[in-house]
N, C-alpha and C positions, 0 to 999 in steps of 0.2 A: 908855739904852744905844743907840748907833748900830748900824744893821744890819751884819752881817758881810758882807764882799765875796763876790761869786760866785766859782765855780771855773772855770778854774784860778786860783789865787791869784797876784797879780802879784808880781814881785820886791820884796824888803824887807818882805813880809808876815811875820807872826810865827807860828811853829809852837810850840804848847805841848806839852811832853813830860812825862808822868807817870813819875817815876822818874829817878834821877840816876846809875845805874850805868854800866859801860863801854859798854853798848849805847846808852844815851842819849848818851854822849859821842861815840861814832862816828857816830851819827845826826845830832847837831848839827853835827859837822864836815862831813859830807856836805851837809847843808842849806845851810851857809855857802857851799860851793862852787857850789851851785845858785842862790845869791843871796837866801837866806832867813835870817831871824833865828830863834833858838830861845829859848824861855823854859822853864827846867827847874823842875819842882815836885817837891820831895822833902823828907823830914824832916831829912836830913843836910846840914848847911851845906857840908861839904867833900867832897861826893860827886864822883866823876870827871866827870860831866856838867856840873856847875855851874862847873867850872874853865874850860870853853870856851864857855859859853852867853852870849848877849847880855843875858839877864835871868834872875832866879831868884826863886823863892818857897820859903822854908823853913817848912814847916807840915805838919801831919798830913793824911793822905789823906781824913779824914772831917770836916774843919773847914769848915763851910758858908760862913763869911765869907771865909776865905782862898781857897776854891775859886771863889766868885763874883767876887772881885777878879781872880783868875787868868784866868777865862773872859773878863772884860771886856778883858784886856790882850792876848789872843791871837786869831788868826783861825781856827784849827783845833787840835784836840787829838789826840794819839796817846799811846801808852805803850810803855815799853821792857821791861816785865816783866808777866807775866800774872796776878800776884797782887794787882793793884789791887783794893781792895774794891768790891763791886757798888754800894755807896752812893755812891762817888766819881762814877761815871758817871751815877747817878740825879740827882745834883746838877748835873753839867755838861751833860748832853745837851740840856736845855731852853734852855741859854744859848749853846752853841757847838757846831759840828759836831765829832763824835768819830769818828775813823777808826783802826782798826776800832771797832765799837760793842760793846754788851753781849752780843750773841749769841756772838761769838768768845770773849769773856772767860768767859761762863757755861760753854761747852762745855769749854774748855781748863783751867779752874780745878778741874774735878772729874773724876777718872778714871772714875767710873761714867758720867757723861754723855759723856765722851770715847770710851769703848769703844762705847757705844750709837751714837754719832754715826758712828764708823768704819763700823759695819755699815750704817747708813742711806746713807752715801756710797759703799758698794760696795767698801770696803777690808777684806780679811780680817784677823782678829785671832786671837790664841791664846784658848782657852777661858778664861772668867772668871766670877766670881760675886760679887755684893754680899754683904758680911759686916757685920751689925749686932750679932751676939752670938756668944759662944763656940759655942753650939749650931749657929748658921748656918755658922760656920767648919768645924766638924767635919763637917757635912753637905756643904759645898763640897769638902772634902778627899776625901770619899767619892765625889763625882761627878767631880772633876778628876784626882785622884790626886796622888802625891808623886814627886819634889820639886815644890814650888810656891812662888810668891812672894807674900807678904802685904804690902800697901802701904797707906799712908794715901791717901785719895782727894784730899786737898788739901795744898798747901804743900811736898810733897816735891821735891827736886832734887838732882843730883849724888850719887845713891845714898842720900840721907837719906830717912828715913821708910819703910823697907822691911826685910823679914826673909825669908830663905829658910828654908822649913820642909822638912826632909828626913825626919823621922820624926813619927808622930802625937803622941808625948809632948812635942814641941817647940811644939805649937800654942798651948797655954794661955799660956805665957810670952810668946810673940810677940804674941798678942792683947792681953795686959795691957800690954805695953810700948808699943805703937804708939798714938799719939794725933795728931789727934783722930779719933774714930769718926764715921761708919762707915768700914770698910776695904774693900778689894777683894782677892780672891784670884785670881791669874793662874797659869795653867799654866806650868811652867818650860820655856823654849824652848831646845832644843839648837841654837842658831844657829851658823852658820859665820862670819858677819860682821854688823856693824851698818852699815846703809846709811842715808843721809839725802838728802833733796832739798829745796831751797829754791824756793818759787814766789812770784811777785809777781802781784797782781791789781789793776788800776786801777779807778777809779770807773766807767769805761765798760764794765767786764767783760772787758777785754783781759787776757790772762795771759801771763807770761813765766817760764819755768822754767829754772833752772840745771842743769848736769850733776849727776847723782847722785855722791855721794862715799862713800868708805869711811872709817869712824871706828874708832879704837882708844882705849880708856880705860885709865887707871891710877888705882887706888884710887877707882873709880866716877866719876872726873872725865875729861872728854875730854882726851886727850893729843895725838893726831895725826889729821889728816884728809888723805886722798889724793884729789886731784881730777885726772882723773876716777876713779871707782871701777874697780878692775880686776875687772870682772864681765862676763858675757855682755851684749851690746848689748840683747838682748830684756829682760833683767832691769832694766837701767838705764832703758830706755824705760818699763817698767812702773812703776818708782818715780816717774818724772817725771809720768806720767799720773795716778797716784794723788794726788800732791801738787797737781796742777792741779784734780783733781776735788774734793779737800777744800777748796781755796780757794774754788771756785765754790759748794759746798754751804754754806759758812759765810757767803757773801755778803761775803767779805773785801774791804776796801780797805786794801792794805798788803802786807806780806811775812809769810810763814809758813814753817816748816820741819816736815817730817814725818820721823820716825825709824822705820826698819823693821828687823826681824830677817830676815836671809837664811838660809833653810834649805838643807840639803845637796841637796835635790831642785830647787832653783832658785826655790821659792816665796818670796814676801815676805809678812810679817805686820806690820801697822801696830802701832807701839808707843806713840808719843806725838806730840802736835801742839803746836808752839810758835807762837802767833799774833803773831810779831814777828821781827826779825832774830835769827839763831841762831849759836852758837859754831861750828858746822860749816860756816857760810857765810862765815867770815872770810877764807878764801882768795880770795874774789871781789874783795877790795880791791886785789889786785895782779895778778890773772890774768884779769880780765874787762873788757869794754867799760864796763859799769856795775856797780858793787858792789851787794851786797844793801842797803846803807844808802842809796845813791843811789836805788835802786828804791823803797824804803819811803817816802822823802821825796817822790819824784815822785808816787807814788800818793796820798799824804796831801794834797798840795796840788792834785791834779787834773791834773797834767801827764801826757802820754803816757809809757808805760813806756819805759825804755831797753833796749838789747840785752843779753841775758844771755850773749852769745857769749863763749866762753873762748878767749883768744888765746895762752895758755900753759898747760902742765900746772903743777900746784902741790902742795906739801905744806905744811900748816899745823901748827905745834906750839904748844901753849899753854905759857906761862911761868907756872908755878904755884909759889908760895911761895919760900923762900930758894934752893931747889935750882934752880928755873927762872931766877931772877935771877942766879945764879952764872954762867950761860951768856952773859950779856949782852955782855961784851967780845968773845967769839968771834963771836957773831951780828952785832954791829955792824961787825965787820971783814970780813965776807963780802960781796962785790959782788953776789951773787945772792940775798941775803936782805934782806927788809924787816922791820923791827921796829916794832911798834905797842904802845906802853906806855899804861897806863890812868891814870896819875897817882896811884896809891895809895901812901901813904907807907910803910906797914909790910908787909913781905913775910912774912905769917903762913903757917903750914903750911896747905896746901889752898886758899889764896887765889889767884885768877887775877889776875896782875899785868900781863899783856900777852900778845901772841902774835907769832910770827915766821912769815913766809911765804917759802918758797923756790920760785922759779919755774924752769921747765925748758922747752925747746922742745916743741912739740906732739908727742905720741906717745912721749915719753920714759918715761912711767910703764908703757907696755906692755912695754918691753924691759929697763929697769933694775931691778936688785935693790934690796932695802931698804938695803943697805950704802951704795950710791951715792946713793940718794935722801935718806938721813938724814945724810949726811956734813955736818958742821958744824952740824946741827940737834940 
């Protein structure tokens, strides 16, 4: 096998992307604008990313022959979701540069490691305990109190894999239902808002952080993001600082998002880390000098990071299931709204089909009420 080229990669080099979902799709589109080709590797032949990629491999994530051929065909590898098996990168890393690498995956795939990592990075979190048995759950409840949230440590997303325990008698059923074990018990946080911040970190250690945003959920799925978050500037700065600190501690090359709970007293508690472009960063596609997807691709190929400067205020709405797609004619007819669809054929309940960004002049979110901001969205 010929040696891989040095960084930064020249135009027309090939970026391998593990995962073919909508994040892979939007990453591949951004890479094409920067002059790079993308090769998507995923088990599903009709995944959204494969529809726009220059090449594709349809195979399992732990297929050594397919992964070796994939590595030979690309110049660098990244991923669009954090549940790539560890074995996948064990096979790939000796063959091709992987950005980010196993450290980011290991921390963010396991909530126990993630909570411990937050503490090491200096980001405060709600009280938590590891739960390997019902006896440990009962002891953890005694220490943390109720209500509390019991979660799987792996594979949970969009509200899946968790249960709120409000009374001691609910503990046994929640423990029996949630798989795989072990679990984690987290104190119930009476937050006023959920805030997130997206940070990019280049191979040279340079960091670029986008404005913090305010997120709202519907049925545990992100519904709206308001950019910038309507919070005190000191709180927004703290969220951005925490995100940059996490990226540095992970030795990340790429983009990550950190989700926070904002308490009534203005404190932020770290909730989750996503070591890849994030749903709450989709507004950057229409309101920033460089989108989160451009930043991720720039970092992966070794280019200097672009500017995260926000030239417009923005509100992003997810288009979820048949209800979301029913809004499409109205959204497509609005001159201030950009619609980004993911190429998914069936609009199933709870499935993210696309998103819409509405942009406003800078400063609009400070003065406009929700009725004006969400008009036509």
